[in-house]
N, C-alpha and C positions, 0 to 999 in steps of 0.2 A: 379430441381432448392430444394437450402439449405435454410432448414429452422435453425433459428435464438431462440434467445433466451434473454428476457431483463431481470434483475435483479436488484432492490434497496438491496444493501448490507450491513449491521451492522446497520440493524435499521428492527423494528418492523411496521414500518409506513410508506402506499404507500407513494413515491417520495418523500421519506426522504432516509439518508445515502448515497452509491456511487452508481453511476450506472454501471451495466454490461453487456458488451453483451459475449453471449457465441453460440458458432456454435458446436454445440450437435455433429457433423460429419461432419467434415471439409478434409475427405480424397480427394474430388471430386477437390478440388479447386486449383487451379493454384500459384505456389508459388508469384508469380507477383503481383497475387490480395490478397493478407491476410494484407499490409498498406495499399492499398487503401480503404479497405470494412469496417478497422480501422479508416481510418479519416473520412471516410461518416458516420459511428454511431457518433462520439466526443467526444466519451466518455474516460475518464482519463485509461482506457483498456479491450480489447476483447479479449477474449480465443477465441482460435481456439481448438477442442478435436481431437485426434486421436486414435488407436486401443495402445494399451501400446507393448512396443517391446519387454519387457517380460510378458509371460503371466499370471502372477501370480499376475502380479496388475491391475490398474482399467481402467486408461488412459493416456495416454500419452498428458503433457500441454502445448500449445504454449502459452504467453503473450505478447500480444502486446499494448503500448503505440504510439499515434498519430507519437511518435518520431522514435520507431522502437520496436523492440523484446527486451524483459526483460527475466531475467533469473528464474525472481522470484518476485510474489508480494504477497499483504496479502488479499486484498478484493476478487480478483480475485481465488484465493485459497479458500475465503470461500465461494462463491458465486457457484461456481465449484461445490464445494463436494454437497452443497444444489441440485443444478441441477440432479446432478447422481446418490443422493440417490433418487431426484423425480423419473430419469428413472429407477426406482430399485436396483440399487446399494445399495452395504454398509451392515449395517450402517458405518460399515470397511473397510478403502479402503488404494491403496500406488498410490498417481500421479507420473506420471515422469515429474519433473521439470528440466528445465534448473540446475539448482542446484545439481538435483541426485533426487531419489527416496524421496517422504515423504507422513508417514501414516498422515491420518487425517479420522474424524468423523463424520457423520453428519445425522439426523433425527427430524421430524417434527418440517424443517424450521431453526434449527438451526446446529451450525459444528465447530469446534474446531481443530487447526493442533499445535505440537508441532512444533520448529525448532530444528534442528540440528549440523547447521551450526555454526562455533567458531565464537565468534564477534570480527570483525576487527576493528582499530585504523585505521584512515588511513592518518588523518592530523587536526592542527590546525587554522584551518583560522582565517585569524586576523577578531577580533570582531569589529575594527572601518569598514570594506569592508563588513560582516556579516549585520550590523546596515543600511550599506549604501543601500545594495541589497535588504533589510525587508522597506526602507522608514524609519527608526526609526535616532532616537538621539540614541549613543555608548550609555553614561547614564543610556538607557534601557534598555539594555545588559549586564542580573546578572552575569554572570559566562563563562568561556573562552568556548568558540564554539567548536564543536567538528567534526569532519566527520567519521561516523563510519558503520559498514555495515556489516547485516547476509544474505548476497549474494546481494543486493543492496545500492548501497552508499548515504547515507543522510549526510547533517549539518545539525545539532543538537543544537539552539539557546534559552536557556533558558531568558526567559523576565523577569524584573521586575514587571510584573503587569498585570491584567487581562485588565485593558486598554489598553495595551503598547501592547497586542495580538492583541486587534481590530483596534487600529492605526496602522496595517501594510499596509502598499501600494508599492507593490513589485516597485523596479530600475530594470528596463530589462539589463540596458545600465550595471548597477554596478553588477549584476548575470553575465552577460557578462564577464567583468573582472575576477571577482571569481571565473568562468567556466574554463578562461584562465591558473589561477592560480592551481588550483586544480583542474584536469580533473576528471570525474565521469560516470557513465553511465547517469545519468537521466542531465546531464549537471547544478551542484553544487544547486537540487534539498534544498532547505530550508526547514525543519522541526522545528517550533518556538512554545515553550510551556511556559506553567505557570503551576507550581505544587499545589494544596493545599492539603495535609496530600497525601490520595491514591486515590486523584483526579487528573490528568491531563486536560488543555485546550490543544488544539493543532490547528494549522495551518499549511499545506502545501501548500510549492510555485513551481513549475518547469516551469516557462515559456518559457526557450529556448527549451522544448520539449512540446510544444501546450498544459500544464497545465497550468493554470494560477491559478486555488487555486483546490486542490484538495481536497472532502467530507472528505473521510477518506481510509485513508492508514496504510492500517495491516504490512505493513514488516517496515516501521518506527516505527512506535508503540513496533512494537517487538523489533526495534535495542533500542529504548530508555529505555525499560523498562531491557534489560541485561548489558545498559550501567548503569545505577538507582542501581540496583541491586548490580554490581562488585565493583562501588564508594562506598555504606552502607555496602558491605563486606556480606547481607544478601537476604534473597527471602523473595518477594514482592506480594500482590495482589493488581491491581492498575485497574481501570475504566480511560477509556481515552475517553476525550471528542469532536469530531471534524465536524468540517462542523456546526457548528452553526452559527459561521458569516457571513455566505455565504444561510442561507435559507436551509442547509440542515443538519439536526442532525444527527450525528452517535454516536454509544457506542458499543465503543471495550473492552473487557476483555483481561486483560493481567496477567501471574500467572506467577514466574520463579522458577525453581527447577534446581540452580547450573547454569549452563553454558546455560541452555535451557529456553526458553520462550512457553508459550501453549495461543495462542492468541485465541479466540474465538468471534461468534459473531453471530446475524442472518443475511435470507437472504429471500425473498420473489417474485415470478414471477409477471412483472407488465405487460409484452408485448408479444408477439412471432408473426414470420410471415415469409416470404419466401424470400432468396436473389433470384433475375431474370437475 
């Protein structure tokens, strides 16, 4: 039997943040079972850990959403680092991800990592189409949306008020039209946000890959921080608040240093068991 762990990530409170299933030793699992196992957990991501290909590294990390494998994601990286630290690794570690080796540090239930990928601006999706996909009026979109990536693409839509953010009601058909026009790994995942100084309120929707709403999305948060720092021409320290509107509050720390972004947060184990 194969053991599994479940963590709540980007929170200090049980049953907050974003859920993550971790399979600490996936070497014996058939490849054909990885996606069905992910769908059985029905979290936004499940992580499967393998021995590293480079003996100097800590682990090989494969990340799956219910829609398939992705090369990188933030809350799985934080949760995996905490899980490995609790297993006796670290505090410094190198994780082999689909985007390449990534250094992380974890101790006492907290972790951080720093992105190395270059910011990629992919497209500037139509504001009216983004508004329709979010179930909003186009007048509620505060600035031109941008699809961008630090390893995983999201479409960032700044809204004009916290009330507009709470009012988002994603439209699957509009999202499908957008995904056909602007293809990406997560089929037009939308990251809607409002900024209040150094605090950002955000929500993430990816209904076409079975993620109606994500309580915390570290990869998107990192990309947004990179976009904002580039636009302002200076480094930023931000707190991103996500999940509040769905009853799973999440807190993500973000700090930019030139093109690099450090993502930080906490994770705590809430369940464990065995696959049979």
